[in-house]
C-alpha positions in Angstrom: 92.4 119.8 132.3 93.3 122.5 129.8 95.1 121.7 126.5 98.3 123.3 127.8 98.2 121.4 131.0 97.7 118.2 129.1 100.7 118.9 126.9 102.9 119.6 129.9 101.7 116.4 131.7 102.0 114.1 128.6 105.0 115.8 126.9 107.3 112.8 127.2 104.8 110.5 125.6 103.9 113.0 122.9 107.6 113.6 122.1 108.1 109.8 121.8 105.1 109.5 119.5 106.3 112.4 117.4 109.7 111.0 117.0 108.3 107.6 116.0 105.9 109.3 113.5 108.7 111.3 112.0 111.0 108.3 111.9 108.6 106.0 110.1 107.7 108.7 107.5 111.4 109.5 106.9 112.4 105.9 106.5 109.4 105.1 104.2 110.2 108.2 102.1 113.8 107.1 101.7 112.6 103.7 100.3 109.9 105.3 98.2 112.4 107.8 96.8 114.9 105.1 95.8 112.2 102.9 94.3 110.4 105.8 92.6 113.5 107.2 91.0 114.6 103.7 89.9 111.2 103.1 88.3 111.4 106.5 86.6 114.9 105.8 85.2 113.8 102.4 83.9 110.5 103.7 82.3 110.9 107.3 81.1 112.4 106.4 77.8 109.3 104.5 76.6 105.8 106.1 76.6 104.0 102.8 77.4 106.4 102.0 80.2 106.0 105.4 81.8 102.2 105.2 81.5 102.2 101.7 83.1 104.4 102.9 85.9 102.3 105.9 86.8 99.0 104.0 86.4 100.2 101.2 88.6 101.5 103.5 91.4 98.4 105.7 91.2 96.2 102.6 91.7 97.7 102.3 95.2 96.3 105.7 96.1 92.7 104.6 95.2 92.8 102.0 98.0 91.6 103.6 101.3 94.5 103.6 103.8 92.5 101.8 106.5 91.5 99.1 104.0 95.1 98.6 102.8 96.5 98.3 106.3 93.7 95.9 107.2 94.5 93.7 104.2 98.2 93.7 105.2 97.6 92.6 108.8 96.8 89.0 108.0 99.9 88.8 105.8 102.6 90.6 107.9 101.0 91.1 111.3 100.5 94.2 113.4 102.9 97.0 114.2 105.6 98.4 112.0 105.5 96.0 109.0 102.0 96.9 107.6 102.8 100.6 108.3 106.0 100.6 106.4 104.6 98.7 103.4 101.5 100.9 103.2 103.4 104.2 103.5 106.0 103.1 100.9 103.3 102.2 98.4 101.4 105.4 99.0 104.6 107.5 98.6 105.6 106.1 95.2 103.3 107.9 92.8 104.5 111.6 93.2 108.1 110.4 93.0 107.7 108.2 90.0 105.6 110.7 88.1 107.9 113.6 88.8 111.0 111.5 88.0 109.6 110.6 84.6 108.5 114.1 83.9 111.9 115.5 85.0 113.9 113.0 83.0 111.8 113.5 79.9 112.2 117.3 80.3 116.0 117.2 80.0 117.2 119.0 76.9 118.3 116.3 74.4 121.0 118.5 73.1 122.7 118.3 76.5 122.5 114.5 76.5 123.9 114.4 73.0 126.8 116.7 74.1 127.5 114.4 77.0 127.5 111.4 74.7 129.8 113.3 72.3 132.5 113.8 74.9 132.5 110.1 75.6 130.2 109.7 78.6 128.7 106.3 79.1 125.0 105.8 79.6 125.3 105.5 83.5 127.6 108.6 83.6 125.1 110.6 81.5 122.3 109.6 83.8 124.2 110.4 87.0 126.0 113.6 85.9 123.6 115.2 83.5 120.1 113.8 83.4 119.4 113.2 87.1 120.8 116.5 88.3 118.7 118.4 85.8 115.6 116.3 86.8 116.3 116.8 90.5 113.9 119.9 91.0 110.7 118.0 89.9 111.9 114.9 91.8 112.3 116.9 95.0 108.9 118.4 94.5 107.5 114.9 94.2 109.3 113.9 97.4 107.8 117.0 99.2 104.3 116.0 98.0 104.7 112.4 99.1 106.0 113.4 102.5 103.0 115.7 103.2 100.6 112.8 102.2 102.4 110.3 104.4 102.3 112.5 107.4 98.6 112.3 107.4 98.3 108.7 106.3 100.8 107.5 109.0 98.2 108.5 111.6 96.0 105.6 110.4 98.8 103.2 111.2 97.6 103.3 114.8 94.8 101.1 113.7 97.4 98.3 113.2 99.2 99.2 116.4 101.7 101.1 114.3 104.0 103.9 115.7 103.3 107.6 115.8 100.9 110.3 116.8 98.0 108.4 115.3 97.8 106.5 118.6 97.0 109.7 120.4 94.2 110.5 117.9 92.7 107.0 118.1 92.8 107.0 121.9 90.9 110.3 121.9 88.3 109.1 119.4 87.8 105.9 121.4 87.2 107.8 124.5 85.0 110.6 123.2 83.1 112.2 126.0 85.9 111.8 128.5 87.8 114.7 130.0 90.9 114.5 127.8 89.4 113.1 124.6 89.6 116.4 122.7 93.0 117.1 124.1 94.3 113.8 122.8 92.9 114.3 119.3 94.0 117.9 119.2 97.6 117.1 120.4 98.0 114.3 117.8 96.6 116.4 115.0 98.7 119.5 115.8 101.8 117.4 116.2 101.4 116.0 112.7 100.9 119.5 111.3 104.1 120.7 113.0 106.1 117.7 111.8 104.8 118.3 108.2 105.9 121.9 108.3 109.3 121.0 109.7 109.9 118.4 107.0 108.8 120.8 104.3 111.2 123.5 105.7 114.0 121.0 105.5 113.1 120.2 101.9 113.1 123.9 101.0 116.6 124.1 102.5 117.8 121.0 100.6 116.4 122.6 97.4 118.4 125.8 98.0 121.6 123.8 98.7 121.3 121.3 95.8 119.6 123.2 93.0 121.7 125.9 91.2 120.2 129.3 90.4 120.4 128.5 86.7 118.2 125.4 87.0 115.7 127.2 89.3 115.5 130.0 86.7 
């Protein structure tokens, strides 16, 4: 069976796996973004706190994804829970680091001006600092998403959702007629999803970042 014939025959299952893959990555990125920005907001004002935050989140990336998911299985079981926890932890570092860098890069004169016109600390953060720090934060989100697209494939080891199931089935049946088609379809599907997500982020950047900030 040719690769094209395989895609036609299995298109419904492939679309279901692709949707599940995109869904779990998107949901984990939402959680990682909220947590990462919150951590950045709480730590950027102190050098030691920022260093501790980036060091802690970078430690997660030193743990092999297969090992981390394997360690989570006895604690939370198979399926979605270990997938979500692992992906969220892996997605934190770029967001935290870029949030800290972005917030520290805001011109202090602008913050002082906002304080001078009577803005409270939360208002300065929401209306001045975070909007100016948004470009590097968005870059961190893009980097995290690209990483999670690949890491999410490993979740199939724990019966997680996504295109990794297609890849693992192909690897498990190497030598069979459709083994290569399975691995190739899963891999190409992840690449396509990563490109689509990145295109969405580019569009979000164009809509949310003013020309003056980009310059």
